[in-house]
N, C-alpha and C positions, 0 to 999 in steps of 0.2 A: 581596730575598726569596730564601730557599734551598729552601723546600719548600711543599707545598700539601696542605690538608685539605679533603676534600669532604664536605658533607652528602650524603645519598643521595636520599631521597624528596623529589620536587619540584625536585631539583637535577640529579643525574646521570640519574635516571629520573623523568619527568614524570607522576607518578601521583596528584597531589594530588586531582584530581576523583574518582578511584576511592576514595581514603580518605574524602573527603567523603561519597560515596554509601554506603560501608560503615558509617561512623560514624552517618550519618543513620538508616539502617535499624536499626542495633544500639542506638543511644541511645533510639529509640522503644520498643524491647523493654525496655530497662532502666528507663526513667522515664515512658513513655507519650507523650512528645512528642520529635520529632527535634531535634538541635542546630541552632541558627541559624548563619548564616555567621560572625557576630561571635563567637559562643561557640567555634567551631572555630578561628578565628584566634588567640584568646587562650588557649584551654584544650586544644587538641588537638595542633597541629603542634609537634614538638620535645619533647613530653611523653611520659612513660612511660605504658604502658597502665594501670598502677596509678593514676597521677595522673588520667587521663581517666575511669576507672571511678569513682573517688572523687568526682569532680565530678558525674558523671551521677547517682549514687545519693544524693549529699549527705552521705556519711559515709565513714570509712575502710573499705575492703573487707577481708575476711579473705583470707589467702593462697590458700585454695581457690577463693574467688570470683574473684580476679584470674586465677588459672590457667585456670579454666573459661571465664570471659567473654573473656579475651584470645585464647585458642585459637579460640573460636567466631568472634569478630570477624575475626581474621587469616585464618582459613580462608575466610571470606566474601570478604575482600579479595583473596586470591590467586586465587580462582575468577574474580573480576571481571577481574583482570590477564590471565589466560589466555584469557578470552572476548574481550578487546579486542586481538586480534592485530595490528590495524593500528597501534596505538600502543604495543605491547609491545616497546619498544626503548630504547636509551640516547638521551639528549637530543641535539638537533641540534648537530653539531660535536664531540660528546664523544669519539667513537672516534678521530678525527684528532688531537684535543688530547691524549688519553691516550697515543696512539702517540708524539707529539712529546715529552711529558714523560718517557716511558720511554726514548726514544732519547737524551735529553739527561741521563739519570741524575739527574733531579730527584726527591728523596724525596717520596712521596705516600702518602696513606692515606684511609680513609673513617671518618667519625665520625657514626654514625646512632643514633637512639633506637629503631630497629626491634629486635625481639627475634630470637633466633637462628633460629627457624623461617623467618622472612622473609629474614634475611641469607643463610642457606643456599640458599634459593630463588633469590635474586638472583645469588649466586656461580655457581650451576649454569646458570641460564637466560641470563645475560649474559656468561658466561665471564670473570668478573672476575679470575681468577687470571692471565690474560694480562698484566695491568698491575699488580695489587696483590699485596703479600705478605699472604696471608689472615690470618696470625697477628698482623698489626699493625692489622687493622680493629677499631675500637672500636664496640661495640653495647650495647644495653640488656641487661645480665646480671643485673638485680635488685639490684645494688649501687651502680651509678652513678646519681646524682640526675639528673632530667631537666633539659633546658634550660629556663630561662636560667642554671642553675648552670654554672660554667666547667669542671667536672671532665672532661667528655668531650673537650674540645679540649686540655686540659692533658695528658691521657693520650695522645691522638693525637700531639701534638707530641713527647712523650717517646719514643713508639714509633718515630718516624722519626729520632730522634737530634738533635732541634732544640729551640731555645727557642721559646716561643710568639711572641715578637716577630720571629722569623725566618720565620714561616709566613704563608701566605695562606689564608683560609678562604672557601669559596664556599657561600652559604646562600640559601634562599628564604624562610624563616620568621622572623617577628619574634623569637620566643623563641630561635632559633638565632643570629640576629644579636646579640642581647643576650648570649648565652652567649659568643660570640667576643669581644665587648667586655669582658666580665668576665674572660676569660682573658688579656687584653692581647695579642691577636693582632695581628701587624704590619699586615696589610691585610685588609679585609673586602670581598668582592665579592658583591653581591646579583644573583641571576639572576631575572628577571621571567618565571617560567614560568607563573604563574597570575594573580598580582596585577599591576595596571598599573604602569608605570614611576613614575607620580606617587605611588603608595603608598610607594615606597622613598625618594623624594626628601624625604619628610617625616620620615624616620628619621635621627637624627644618628649620625655615626660610620661611615657607609658610604663607602668610598673610590671605588667606581665601581659602575655598574649595567650589566648586559649582558642582551641578549635571548636569546643562545645562546652556545655556546662558540667559535663562529667569531669572536666579538667580543672574546675575552679578550686582553688586552695581554700578550704573552709577554715583552716586554722588561723586565718587573718582576723577572724571575728572574736571580740570580747563577749562571750556568751554569758550574759548576766542572768541570775536566777529569777529575778523579778522582771515582770513584763515592763518594757519601756513605755512609759506614758508620755505622749507629747504635751507640751505646755498648753495650758488653756487659752493662752493669748495667741496661739498659732494662727496665722492668716492663711486660710485654705484658698485654693485656686477656684473654689466654688464650682465643682464639677456637677453641673445639672444642665439638662438639655435647654438650650436657649429657646 
């Protein structure tokens, strides 16, 4: 493997419970009853806010509804992040692992279905520019279909100048794992940040399961001496504030 693509929520930042809580609260506002755990596994993680809102209200939402509801829910979520200061940090072992990847010039990026307001929040609060080229991060910009569609990982691989089969993807959500499979990613690593290990053992196509980034097998990378330069004709996801 020559490069790595990280999902973010539940992977580099273990915030799944906060999303659960925020969507429970907000889905009750939208439809009168909160999402169940099973509904959230199948219809929330890895999906766009538009997808989730459509599921909650039982019909396609208007663009104005998506904008209004998404902003309200994400503001609620970010407030929960800041209040949970004890856990408001990158995943166990992530900083050391990211330092190692950077030191070995291994191409890497993030592919998240979070929208820009949240991505900008993460960049600022976690100092992600220390490790990642911000322009190569792929996020939900209103044009990319949600996971399990492969698009987000195909764009991410292209942004770091690699073919999908040359990349490792680290994911925690079933929809993200399926998206990586659909993108023909070379290796898929599941990180058991919320679900038990047994949950991932039932999912075909996963190459390994880790509990934290200290357990990541670094020998899977082809550490080239020269810095990997992405192609000049790479199509970036244009990560700039709308």
